[in-house]
mmCIF file of the C-alpha atoms, coordinates in Angstrom:
data_MODEL
# 
_entry.id   MODEL 
# 
loop_
_atom_site.group_PDB 
_atom_site.id 
_atom_site.type_symbol 
_atom_site.label_atom_id 
_atom_site.label_alt_id 
_atom_site.label_comp_id 
_atom_site.label_asym_id 
_atom_site.label_entity_id 
_atom_site.label_seq_id 
_atom_site.pdbx_PDB_ins_code 
_atom_site.Cartn_x 
_atom_site.Cartn_y 
_atom_site.Cartn_z 
_atom_site.occupancy 
_atom_site.B_iso_or_equiv 
_atom_site.pdbx_formal_charge 
_atom_site.auth_seq_id 
_atom_site.auth_comp_id 
_atom_site.auth_asym_id 
_atom_site.auth_atom_id 
_atom_site.pdbx_PDB_model_num 
ATOM 1   C CA . MET A 1 1   ? 115.942 89.027  96.413  1.00 0.00 ? 1   MET A CA 1 
ATOM 2   C CA . GLU A 1 2   ? 115.775 86.162  93.733  1.00 0.00 ? 2   GLU A CA 1 
ATOM 3   C CA . ILE A 1 3   ? 112.315 85.346  92.327  1.00 0.00 ? 3   ILE A CA 1 
ATOM 4   C CA . ILE A 1 4   ? 112.280 81.895  94.168  1.00 0.00 ? 4   ILE A CA 1 
ATOM 5   C CA . GLU A 1 5   ? 112.755 83.782  97.456  1.00 0.00 ? 5   GLU A CA 1 
ATOM 6   C CA . ILE A 1 6   ? 109.861 86.162  96.800  1.00 0.00 ? 6   ILE A CA 1 
ATOM 7   C CA . VAL A 1 7   ? 107.582 83.311  95.767  1.00 0.00 ? 7   VAL A CA 1 
ATOM 8   C CA . THR A 1 8   ? 108.552 81.473  98.860  1.00 0.00 ? 8   THR A CA 1 
ATOM 9   C CA . VAL A 1 9   ? 107.846 84.540  101.208 1.00 0.00 ? 9   VAL A CA 1 
ATOM 10  C CA . LEU A 1 10  ? 104.367 85.074  99.460  1.00 0.00 ? 10  LEU A CA 1 
ATOM 11  C CA . GLY A 1 11  ? 103.594 81.365  99.816  1.00 0.00 ? 11  GLY A CA 1 
ATOM 12  C CA . VAL A 1 12  ? 104.275 81.484  103.561 1.00 0.00 ? 12  VAL A CA 1 
ATOM 13  C CA . ILE A 1 13  ? 102.316 84.751  103.858 1.00 0.00 ? 13  ILE A CA 1 
ATOM 14  C CA . LEU A 1 14  ? 99.181  83.339  101.996 1.00 0.00 ? 14  LEU A CA 1 
ATOM 15  C CA . VAL A 1 15  ? 99.192  80.102  103.996 1.00 0.00 ? 15  VAL A CA 1 
ATOM 16  C CA . SER A 1 16  ? 99.546  82.113  107.253 1.00 0.00 ? 16  SER A CA 1 
ATOM 17  C CA . MET A 1 17  ? 97.003  84.681  106.243 1.00 0.00 ? 17  MET A CA 1 
ATOM 18  C CA . THR A 1 18  ? 94.412  81.955  105.006 1.00 0.00 ? 18  THR A CA 1 
ATOM 19  C CA . ILE A 1 19  ? 94.567  80.071  108.332 1.00 0.00 ? 19  ILE A CA 1 
ATOM 20  C CA . HIS A 1 20  ? 94.153  83.377  110.314 1.00 0.00 ? 20  HIS A CA 1 
ATOM 21  C CA . GLU A 1 21  ? 91.084  84.530  108.463 1.00 0.00 ? 21  GLU A CA 1 
ATOM 22  C CA . ALA A 1 22  ? 89.458  81.036  108.067 1.00 0.00 ? 22  ALA A CA 1 
ATOM 23  C CA . MET A 1 23  ? 89.787  80.451  111.849 1.00 0.00 ? 23  MET A CA 1 
ATOM 24  C CA . HIS A 1 24  ? 87.777  83.885  112.312 1.00 0.00 ? 24  HIS A CA 1 
ATOM 25  C CA . GLY A 1 25  ? 85.066  82.521  110.220 1.00 0.00 ? 25  GLY A CA 1 
ATOM 26  C CA . PHE A 1 26  ? 85.116  78.960  111.882 1.00 0.00 ? 26  PHE A CA 1 
ATOM 27  C CA . MET A 1 27  ? 84.948  80.392  115.476 1.00 0.00 ? 27  MET A CA 1 
ATOM 28  C CA . ALA A 1 28  ? 81.991  82.853  114.449 1.00 0.00 ? 28  ALA A CA 1 
ATOM 29  C CA . TYR A 1 29  ? 80.246  79.695  112.973 1.00 0.00 ? 29  TYR A CA 1 
ATOM 30  C CA . TYR A 1 30  ? 80.848  77.742  116.068 1.00 0.00 ? 30  TYR A CA 1 
ATOM 31  C CA . LEU A 1 31  ? 79.445  80.514  118.294 1.00 0.00 ? 31  LEU A CA 1 
ATOM 32  C CA . GLY A 1 32  ? 76.363  80.752  115.989 1.00 0.00 ? 32  GLY A CA 1 
ATOM 33  C CA . ASP A 1 33  ? 76.687  83.115  113.234 1.00 0.00 ? 33  ASP A CA 1 
ATOM 34  C CA . ASP A 1 34  ? 76.869  81.900  109.650 1.00 0.00 ? 34  ASP A CA 1 
ATOM 35  C CA . THR A 1 35  ? 77.739  85.101  108.043 1.00 0.00 ? 35  THR A CA 1 
ATOM 36  C CA . ALA A 1 36  ? 81.122  84.167  106.914 1.00 0.00 ? 36  ALA A CA 1 
ATOM 37  C CA . LYS A 1 37  ? 79.828  80.832  105.438 1.00 0.00 ? 37  LYS A CA 1 
ATOM 38  C CA . LEU A 1 38  ? 77.010  82.529  103.514 1.00 0.00 ? 38  LEU A CA 1 
ATOM 39  C CA . GLN A 1 39  ? 79.687  84.864  101.995 1.00 0.00 ? 39  GLN A CA 1 
ATOM 40  C CA . GLY A 1 40  ? 81.982  82.068  100.955 1.00 0.00 ? 40  GLY A CA 1 
ATOM 41  C CA . ARG A 1 41  ? 84.753  82.993  103.537 1.00 0.00 ? 41  ARG A CA 1 
ATOM 42  C CA . LEU A 1 42  ? 84.497  79.750  105.527 1.00 0.00 ? 42  LEU A CA 1 
ATOM 43  C CA . THR A 1 43  ? 87.284  78.370  103.406 1.00 0.00 ? 43  THR A CA 1 
ATOM 44  C CA . LEU A 1 44  ? 90.963  77.647  103.157 1.00 0.00 ? 44  LEU A CA 1 
ATOM 45  C CA . ASN A 1 45  ? 91.081  78.991  99.563  1.00 0.00 ? 45  ASN A CA 1 
ATOM 46  C CA . PRO A 1 46  ? 93.599  81.994  99.855  1.00 0.00 ? 46  PRO A CA 1 
ATOM 47  C CA . ILE A 1 47  ? 91.962  83.788  96.922  1.00 0.00 ? 47  ILE A CA 1 
ATOM 48  C CA . LYS A 1 48  ? 88.840  84.422  98.943  1.00 0.00 ? 48  LYS A CA 1 
ATOM 49  C CA . HIS A 1 49  ? 90.927  86.256  101.633 1.00 0.00 ? 49  HIS A CA 1 
ATOM 50  C CA . ILE A 1 50  ? 93.565  88.302  99.661  1.00 0.00 ? 50  ILE A CA 1 
ATOM 51  C CA . ASP A 1 51  ? 93.713  92.040  100.141 1.00 0.00 ? 51  ASP A CA 1 
ATOM 52  C CA . PRO A 1 52  ? 96.013  93.389  97.589  1.00 0.00 ? 52  PRO A CA 1 
ATOM 53  C CA . PHE A 1 53  ? 97.612  95.939  100.166 1.00 0.00 ? 53  PHE A CA 1 
ATOM 54  C CA . LEU A 1 54  ? 97.578  93.963  103.436 1.00 0.00 ? 54  LEU A CA 1 
ATOM 55  C CA . THR A 1 55  ? 98.309  90.587  102.087 1.00 0.00 ? 55  THR A CA 1 
ATOM 56  C CA . ILE A 1 56  ? 101.022 91.431  99.339  1.00 0.00 ? 56  ILE A CA 1 
ATOM 57  C CA . LEU A 1 57  ? 102.143 94.930  99.244  1.00 0.00 ? 57  LEU A CA 1 
ATOM 58  C CA . LEU A 1 58  ? 102.808 95.630  102.983 1.00 0.00 ? 58  LEU A CA 1 
ATOM 59  C CA . PRO A 1 59  ? 104.455 92.477  103.841 1.00 0.00 ? 59  PRO A CA 1 
ATOM 60  C CA . MET A 1 60  ? 106.873 92.870  100.878 1.00 0.00 ? 60  MET A CA 1 
ATOM 61  C CA . ILE A 1 61  ? 107.618 96.422  101.747 1.00 0.00 ? 61  ILE A CA 1 
ATOM 62  C CA . LEU A 1 62  ? 108.568 95.462  105.236 1.00 0.00 ? 62  LEU A CA 1 
ATOM 63  C CA . LEU A 1 63  ? 110.692 92.506  104.086 1.00 0.00 ? 63  LEU A CA 1 
ATOM 64  C CA . PHE A 1 64  ? 112.608 94.671  101.792 1.00 0.00 ? 64  PHE A CA 1 
ATOM 65  C CA . THR A 1 65  ? 113.127 97.416  104.400 1.00 0.00 ? 65  THR A CA 1 
ATOM 66  C CA . GLY A 1 66  ? 114.151 94.919  107.061 1.00 0.00 ? 66  GLY A CA 1 
ATOM 67  C CA . GLY A 1 67  ? 111.036 95.527  109.363 1.00 0.00 ? 67  GLY A CA 1 
ATOM 68  C CA . PRO A 1 68  ? 109.064 92.658  111.151 1.00 0.00 ? 68  PRO A CA 1 
ATOM 69  C CA . VAL A 1 69  ? 106.990 90.978  108.466 1.00 0.00 ? 69  VAL A CA 1 
ATOM 70  C CA . PHE A 1 70  ? 103.273 91.290  109.223 1.00 0.00 ? 70  PHE A CA 1 
ATOM 71  C CA . GLY A 1 71  ? 100.050 91.833  107.198 1.00 0.00 ? 71  GLY A CA 1 
ATOM 72  C CA . GLY A 1 72  ? 96.450  90.888  106.981 1.00 0.00 ? 72  GLY A CA 1 
ATOM 73  C CA . ALA A 1 73  ? 93.629  89.985  104.683 1.00 0.00 ? 73  ALA A CA 1 
ATOM 74  C CA . LYS A 1 74  ? 89.960  91.055  103.833 1.00 0.00 ? 74  LYS A CA 1 
ATOM 75  C CA . PRO A 1 75  ? 88.383  90.971  107.244 1.00 0.00 ? 75  PRO A CA 1 
ATOM 76  C CA . VAL A 1 76  ? 86.018  87.960  107.587 1.00 0.00 ? 76  VAL A CA 1 
ATOM 77  C CA . PRO A 1 77  ? 82.545  89.254  108.084 1.00 0.00 ? 77  PRO A CA 1 
ATOM 78  C CA . PHE A 1 78  ? 80.573  88.235  111.155 1.00 0.00 ? 78  PHE A CA 1 
ATOM 79  C CA . ASN A 1 79  ? 77.433  89.659  112.961 1.00 0.00 ? 79  ASN A CA 1 
ATOM 80  C CA . PRO A 1 80  ? 78.221  90.293  116.717 1.00 0.00 ? 80  PRO A CA 1 
ATOM 81  C CA . ALA A 1 81  ? 74.492  90.138  117.457 1.00 0.00 ? 81  ALA A CA 1 
ATOM 82  C CA . ARG A 1 82  ? 74.280  86.564  116.351 1.00 0.00 ? 82  ARG A CA 1 
ATOM 83  C CA . VAL A 1 83  ? 77.202  85.377  118.156 1.00 0.00 ? 83  VAL A CA 1 
ATOM 84  C CA . ARG A 1 84  ? 76.842  83.899  121.681 1.00 0.00 ? 84  ARG A CA 1 
ATOM 85  C CA . HIS A 1 85  ? 78.204  85.339  124.719 1.00 0.00 ? 85  HIS A CA 1 
ATOM 86  C CA . GLY A 1 86  ? 77.920  89.118  123.677 1.00 0.00 ? 86  GLY A CA 1 
ATOM 87  C CA . GLU A 1 87  ? 81.135  90.925  123.524 1.00 0.00 ? 87  GLU A CA 1 
ATOM 88  C CA . TRP A 1 88  ? 83.169  88.085  124.822 1.00 0.00 ? 88  TRP A CA 1 
ATOM 89  C CA . GLY A 1 89  ? 81.826  85.957  121.902 1.00 0.00 ? 89  GLY A CA 1 
ATOM 90  C CA . SER A 1 90  ? 82.967  88.756  119.601 1.00 0.00 ? 90  SER A CA 1 
ATOM 91  C CA . ALA A 1 91  ? 86.380  88.670  121.275 1.00 0.00 ? 91  ALA A CA 1 
ATOM 92  C CA . LEU A 1 92  ? 86.802  84.948  120.864 1.00 0.00 ? 92  LEU A CA 1 
ATOM 93  C CA . VAL A 1 93  ? 86.048  85.394  117.107 1.00 0.00 ? 93  VAL A CA 1 
ATOM 94  C CA . ALA A 1 94  ? 88.910  88.111  116.867 1.00 0.00 ? 94  ALA A CA 1 
ATOM 95  C CA . LEU A 1 95  ? 91.500  86.312  118.891 1.00 0.00 ? 95  LEU A CA 1 
ATOM 96  C CA . ALA A 1 96  ? 91.034  83.035  116.981 1.00 0.00 ? 96  ALA A CA 1 
ATOM 97  C CA . GLY A 1 97  ? 92.799  84.171  114.073 1.00 0.00 ? 97  GLY A CA 1 
ATOM 98  C CA . PRO A 1 98  ? 95.999  85.637  115.765 1.00 0.00 ? 98  PRO A CA 1 
ATOM 99  C CA . PHE A 1 99  ? 96.291  82.631  118.238 1.00 0.00 ? 99  PHE A CA 1 
ATOM 100 C CA . VAL A 1 100 ? 96.056  80.160  115.251 1.00 0.00 ? 100 VAL A CA 1 
ATOM 101 C CA . ASN A 1 101 ? 99.113  81.953  113.877 1.00 0.00 ? 101 ASN A CA 1 
ATOM 102 C CA . LEU A 1 102 ? 100.919 81.552  117.365 1.00 0.00 ? 102 LEU A CA 1 
ATOM 103 C CA . LEU A 1 103 ? 100.078 77.916  117.328 1.00 0.00 ? 103 LEU A CA 1 
ATOM 104 C CA . PHE A 1 104 ? 101.334 77.475  113.674 1.00 0.00 ? 104 PHE A CA 1 
ATOM 105 C CA . ALA A 1 105 ? 104.589 79.384  114.746 1.00 0.00 ? 105 ALA A CA 1 
ATOM 106 C CA . PHE A 1 106 ? 104.879 76.982  117.676 1.00 0.00 ? 106 PHE A CA 1 
ATOM 107 C CA . ILE A 1 107 ? 104.463 74.017  115.626 1.00 0.00 ? 107 ILE A CA 1 
ATOM 108 C CA . THR A 1 108 ? 106.751 75.102  112.975 1.00 0.00 ? 108 THR A CA 1 
ATOM 109 C CA . TYR A 1 109 ? 109.486 75.980  115.493 1.00 0.00 ? 109 TYR A CA 1 
ATOM 110 C CA . GLY A 1 110 ? 109.155 72.530  116.910 1.00 0.00 ? 110 GLY A CA 1 
ATOM 111 C CA . ILE A 1 111 ? 109.677 70.989  113.579 1.00 0.00 ? 111 ILE A CA 1 
ATOM 112 C CA . TYR A 1 112 ? 112.594 73.147  112.979 1.00 0.00 ? 112 TYR A CA 1 
ATOM 113 C CA . THR A 1 113 ? 114.147 72.052  116.264 1.00 0.00 ? 113 THR A CA 1 
ATOM 114 C CA . LEU A 1 114 ? 113.425 68.377  116.076 1.00 0.00 ? 114 LEU A CA 1 
ATOM 115 C CA . VAL A 1 115 ? 114.315 68.054  112.449 1.00 0.00 ? 115 VAL A CA 1 
ATOM 116 C CA . ASP A 1 116 ? 117.425 70.372  112.751 1.00 0.00 ? 116 ASP A CA 1 
ATOM 117 C CA . PRO A 1 117 ? 117.705 71.162  109.017 1.00 0.00 ? 117 PRO A CA 1 
ATOM 118 C CA . THR A 1 118 ? 120.839 72.241  107.285 1.00 0.00 ? 118 THR A CA 1 
ATOM 119 C CA . PRO A 1 119 ? 121.269 75.981  107.956 1.00 0.00 ? 119 PRO A CA 1 
ATOM 120 C CA . GLY A 1 120 ? 120.799 78.136  104.816 1.00 0.00 ? 120 GLY A CA 1 
ATOM 121 C CA . GLY A 1 121 ? 119.018 75.176  103.059 1.00 0.00 ? 121 GLY A CA 1 
ATOM 122 C CA . THR A 1 122 ? 115.466 75.456  101.549 1.00 0.00 ? 122 THR A CA 1 
ATOM 123 C CA . LEU A 1 123 ? 113.792 73.712  104.406 1.00 0.00 ? 123 LEU A CA 1 
ATOM 124 C CA . SER A 1 124 ? 115.549 75.762  106.960 1.00 0.00 ? 124 SER A CA 1 
ATOM 125 C CA . ASP A 1 125 ? 114.682 78.974  105.207 1.00 0.00 ? 125 ASP A CA 1 
ATOM 126 C CA . VAL A 1 126 ? 111.047 77.834  104.760 1.00 0.00 ? 126 VAL A CA 1 
ATOM 127 C CA . LEU A 1 127 ? 110.665 76.963  108.470 1.00 0.00 ? 127 LEU A CA 1 
ATOM 128 C CA . VAL A 1 128 ? 112.317 80.054  109.861 1.00 0.00 ? 128 VAL A CA 1 
ATOM 129 C CA . LEU A 1 129 ? 110.283 82.266  107.701 1.00 0.00 ? 129 LEU A CA 1 
ATOM 130 C CA . ALA A 1 130 ? 107.091 80.488  108.609 1.00 0.00 ? 130 ALA A CA 1 
ATOM 131 C CA . VAL A 1 131 ? 107.975 81.027  112.332 1.00 0.00 ? 131 VAL A CA 1 
ATOM 132 C CA . MET A 1 132 ? 108.698 84.712  111.933 1.00 0.00 ? 132 MET A CA 1 
ATOM 133 C CA . VAL A 1 133 ? 105.776 85.498  109.616 1.00 0.00 ? 133 VAL A CA 1 
ATOM 134 C CA . ASN A 1 134 ? 103.389 84.013  111.882 1.00 0.00 ? 134 ASN A CA 1 
ATOM 135 C CA . LEU A 1 135 ? 104.711 85.565  114.930 1.00 0.00 ? 135 LEU A CA 1 
ATOM 136 C CA . GLY A 1 136 ? 104.580 88.834  113.087 1.00 0.00 ? 136 GLY A CA 1 
ATOM 137 C CA . PHE A 1 137 ? 100.963 88.243  112.313 1.00 0.00 ? 137 PHE A CA 1 
ATOM 138 C CA . PHE A 1 138 ? 100.217 87.258  116.002 1.00 0.00 ? 138 PHE A CA 1 
ATOM 139 C CA . VAL A 1 139 ? 101.871 90.194  117.598 1.00 0.00 ? 139 VAL A CA 1 
ATOM 140 C CA . PHE A 1 140 ? 100.687 92.803  114.964 1.00 0.00 ? 140 PHE A CA 1 
ATOM 141 C CA . ASN A 1 141 ? 97.128  91.776  115.242 1.00 0.00 ? 141 ASN A CA 1 
ATOM 142 C CA . MET A 1 142 ? 97.147  91.654  118.900 1.00 0.00 ? 142 MET A CA 1 
ATOM 143 C CA . LEU A 1 143 ? 97.903  95.295  119.264 1.00 0.00 ? 143 LEU A CA 1 
ATOM 144 C CA . PRO A 1 144 ? 94.937  96.917  120.773 1.00 0.00 ? 144 PRO A CA 1 
ATOM 145 C CA . ILE A 1 145 ? 94.264  99.386  118.074 1.00 0.00 ? 145 ILE A CA 1 
ATOM 146 C CA . PRO A 1 146 ? 90.950  99.233  116.340 1.00 0.00 ? 146 PRO A CA 1 
ATOM 147 C CA . PRO A 1 147 ? 90.126  97.531  114.015 1.00 0.00 ? 147 PRO A CA 1 
ATOM 148 C CA . LEU A 1 148 ? 92.999  95.044  114.784 1.00 0.00 ? 148 LEU A CA 1 
ATOM 149 C CA . ASP A 1 149 ? 91.989  91.797  116.538 1.00 0.00 ? 149 ASP A CA 1 
ATOM 150 C CA . GLY A 1 150 ? 93.486  92.817  119.934 1.00 0.00 ? 150 GLY A CA 1 
ATOM 151 C CA . SER A 1 151 ? 91.123  95.715  120.105 1.00 0.00 ? 151 SER A CA 1 
ATOM 152 C CA . ARG A 1 152 ? 88.205  93.298  120.481 1.00 0.00 ? 152 ARG A CA 1 
ATOM 153 C CA . LEU A 1 153 ? 89.591  91.963  123.777 1.00 0.00 ? 153 LEU A CA 1 
ATOM 154 C CA . LEU A 1 154 ? 90.166  95.522  125.120 1.00 0.00 ? 154 LEU A CA 1 
ATOM 155 C CA . PHE A 1 155 ? 86.548  96.426  123.835 1.00 0.00 ? 155 PHE A CA 1 
ATOM 156 C CA . ALA A 1 156 ? 85.068  93.679  125.933 1.00 0.00 ? 156 ALA A CA 1 
ATOM 157 C CA . ILE A 1 157 ? 86.384  94.927  129.221 1.00 0.00 ? 157 ILE A CA 1 
ATOM 158 C CA . ALA A 1 158 ? 86.398  98.571  128.552 1.00 0.00 ? 158 ALA A CA 1 
ATOM 159 C CA . PRO A 1 159 ? 83.941  101.151 129.916 1.00 0.00 ? 159 PRO A CA 1 
ATOM 160 C CA . ASP A 1 160 ? 81.399  102.922 127.664 1.00 0.00 ? 160 ASP A CA 1 
ATOM 161 C CA . GLY A 1 161 ? 83.381  106.018 127.168 1.00 0.00 ? 161 GLY A CA 1 
ATOM 162 C CA . VAL A 1 162 ? 86.391  103.958 125.755 1.00 0.00 ? 162 VAL A CA 1 
ATOM 163 C CA . ARG A 1 163 ? 84.271  101.826 123.623 1.00 0.00 ? 163 ARG A CA 1 
ATOM 164 C CA . ARG A 1 164 ? 82.763  104.936 121.930 1.00 0.00 ? 164 ARG A CA 1 
ATOM 165 C CA . GLY A 1 165 ? 86.287  106.115 121.252 1.00 0.00 ? 165 GLY A CA 1 
ATOM 166 C CA . MET A 1 166 ? 87.294  102.795 119.880 1.00 0.00 ? 166 MET A CA 1 
ATOM 167 C CA . MET A 1 167 ? 84.325  102.605 117.597 1.00 0.00 ? 167 MET A CA 1 
ATOM 168 C CA . ALA A 1 168 ? 85.105  106.137 116.332 1.00 0.00 ? 168 ALA A CA 1 
ATOM 169 C CA . ILE A 1 169 ? 88.629  105.052 115.446 1.00 0.00 ? 169 ILE A CA 1 
ATOM 170 C CA . GLU A 1 170 ? 87.443  101.634 113.927 1.00 0.00 ? 170 GLU A CA 1 
ATOM 171 C CA . GLN A 1 171 ? 85.481  103.632 111.287 1.00 0.00 ? 171 GLN A CA 1 
ATOM 172 C CA . PHE A 1 172 ? 88.681  104.608 109.524 1.00 0.00 ? 172 PHE A CA 1 
ATOM 173 C CA . GLY A 1 173 ? 89.460  100.841 108.980 1.00 0.00 ? 173 GLY A CA 1 
ATOM 174 C CA . ILE A 1 174 ? 92.561  100.076 107.015 1.00 0.00 ? 174 ILE A CA 1 
ATOM 175 C CA . ILE A 1 175 ? 93.331  103.730 106.345 1.00 0.00 ? 175 ILE A CA 1 
ATOM 176 C CA . GLY A 1 176 ? 93.605  104.229 110.001 1.00 0.00 ? 176 GLY A CA 1 
ATOM 177 C CA . ILE A 1 177 ? 95.995  101.273 110.432 1.00 0.00 ? 177 ILE A CA 1 
ATOM 178 C CA . PHE A 1 178 ? 98.078  102.458 107.440 1.00 0.00 ? 178 PHE A CA 1 
ATOM 179 C CA . LEU A 1 179 ? 98.466  105.938 108.991 1.00 0.00 ? 179 LEU A CA 1 
ATOM 180 C CA . ILE A 1 180 ? 99.352  104.505 112.488 1.00 0.00 ? 180 ILE A CA 1 
ATOM 181 C CA . VAL A 1 181 ? 101.996 102.148 110.941 1.00 0.00 ? 181 VAL A CA 1 
ATOM 182 C CA . MET A 1 182 ? 103.453 105.070 108.860 1.00 0.00 ? 182 MET A CA 1 
ATOM 183 C CA . LEU A 1 183 ? 103.403 107.639 111.818 1.00 0.00 ? 183 LEU A CA 1 
ATOM 184 C CA . ALA A 1 184 ? 104.526 105.282 114.549 1.00 0.00 ? 184 ALA A CA 1 
ATOM 185 C CA . SER A 1 185 ? 106.500 102.670 112.702 1.00 0.00 ? 185 SER A CA 1 
ATOM 186 C CA . SER A 1 186 ? 109.517 102.832 114.851 1.00 0.00 ? 186 SER A CA 1 
ATOM 187 C CA . LEU A 1 187 ? 107.560 102.359 118.070 1.00 0.00 ? 187 LEU A CA 1 
ATOM 188 C CA . ILE A 1 188 ? 105.528 99.637  116.406 1.00 0.00 ? 188 ILE A CA 1 
ATOM 189 C CA . PHE A 1 189 ? 108.638 97.790  115.253 1.00 0.00 ? 189 PHE A CA 1 
ATOM 190 C CA . GLN A 1 190 ? 110.185 97.943  118.604 1.00 0.00 ? 190 GLN A CA 1 
ATOM 191 C CA . ILE A 1 191 ? 107.240 96.699  120.401 1.00 0.00 ? 191 ILE A CA 1 
ATOM 192 C CA . MET A 1 192 ? 106.847 93.835  117.810 1.00 0.00 ? 192 MET A CA 1 
ATOM 193 C CA . SER A 1 193 ? 110.575 92.907  117.821 1.00 0.00 ? 193 SER A CA 1 
ATOM 194 C CA . GLY A 1 194 ? 110.534 92.703  121.619 1.00 0.00 ? 194 GLY A CA 1 
ATOM 195 C CA . ALA A 1 195 ? 107.465 90.691  121.703 1.00 0.00 ? 195 ALA A CA 1 
ATOM 196 C CA . MET A 1 196 ? 108.513 88.197  119.075 1.00 0.00 ? 196 MET A CA 1 
ATOM 197 C CA . ASN A 1 197 ? 112.085 87.803  120.789 1.00 0.00 ? 197 ASN A CA 1 
ATOM 198 C CA . GLY A 1 198 ? 110.246 87.164  124.056 1.00 0.00 ? 198 GLY A CA 1 
ATOM 199 C CA . ILE A 1 199 ? 107.911 84.415  122.380 1.00 0.00 ? 199 ILE A CA 1 
ATOM 200 C CA . LEU A 1 200 ? 111.023 82.890  120.785 1.00 0.00 ? 200 LEU A CA 1 
ATOM 201 C CA . THR A 1 201 ? 112.654 82.613  124.029 1.00 0.00 ? 201 THR A CA 1 
ATOM 202 C CA . VAL A 1 202 ? 109.828 80.708  125.425 1.00 0.00 ? 202 VAL A CA 1 
ATOM 203 C CA . PHE A 1 203 ? 109.683 78.459  122.501 1.00 0.00 ? 203 PHE A CA 1 
ATOM 204 C CA . GLU A 1 204 ? 113.278 77.662  122.920 1.00 0.00 ? 204 GLU A CA 1 
ATOM 205 C CA . ALA A 1 205 ? 112.749 76.974  126.495 1.00 0.00 ? 205 ALA A CA 1 
ATOM 206 C CA . ILE A 1 206 ? 109.989 74.541  125.777 1.00 0.00 ? 206 ILE A CA 1 
ATOM 207 C CA . PHE A 1 207 ? 111.850 72.540  123.048 1.00 0.00 ? 207 PHE A CA 1 
ATOM 208 C CA . SER A 1 208 ? 115.069 72.652  124.935 1.00 0.00 ? 208 SER A CA 1 
ATOM 209 C CA . VAL A 1 209 ? 113.640 69.769  127.025 1.00 0.00 ? 209 VAL A CA 1 
ATOM 210 C CA . PHE A 1 210 ? 113.496 67.407  123.960 1.00 0.00 ? 210 PHE A CA 1 
# 
C-alpha cells in the first residue's frame, strides 16, 4: 500500500472509532452518569480515545491480511450504578457505540449511491472504506463476547449463572479478545463477512428506490 492509502485508512478508522467511543459517553451522560465527562472522554478529539493496539495495529494487520477491518479504542468509563434503568441502561450505553457506526455506514452508503463517484477515484475509495470500516466496527462490537458491546445486551437478559460466567470472562479484557480473535479468527471472519454482506444487501434494497 502507498503512504496516502495508509493515511486514508487510519483517518477513516480514527473518525469511526471516535464517534463510537464518544457516543458511549454521551449516552451514559444522558442516562445520568458523568464519569466520562469528568475524565475528559466526552469529546470528539480522537487522541483521547486511541488505543495503540485496537485502534491502529489490529485494523492495519487485518487490512494487510485481507480480513474484515475492525478495531476499537480505550473503553469509555461509566458507572453502571449511576445509569438510569439498571442493566438495560448499561446495555443502551454499550449499544450506542456500534449503532452510531451502523448509522454512519448507512449515511455513507447513501452518499455513495446518490453521488455515484467515479470508481477507483479518491472520493469513491474513501466512501467505500468508510462503509466497510464502520460495518466492521458494528458487527465486531455486537458479538456477544465480554467485554464487547454486544455482551451488555446479553447480560441484561441472561440468568445469574450466565452473568457470573460473563463477568469472569470480562476480567481478561483486551487480552481475552485478542486470544479469541487469534484462536477463532476463521469463524469470526466468516460470521462478520456474512453479517456485513447481509447489511449491505439491506442498504442496497433501501437505496434502490431512489
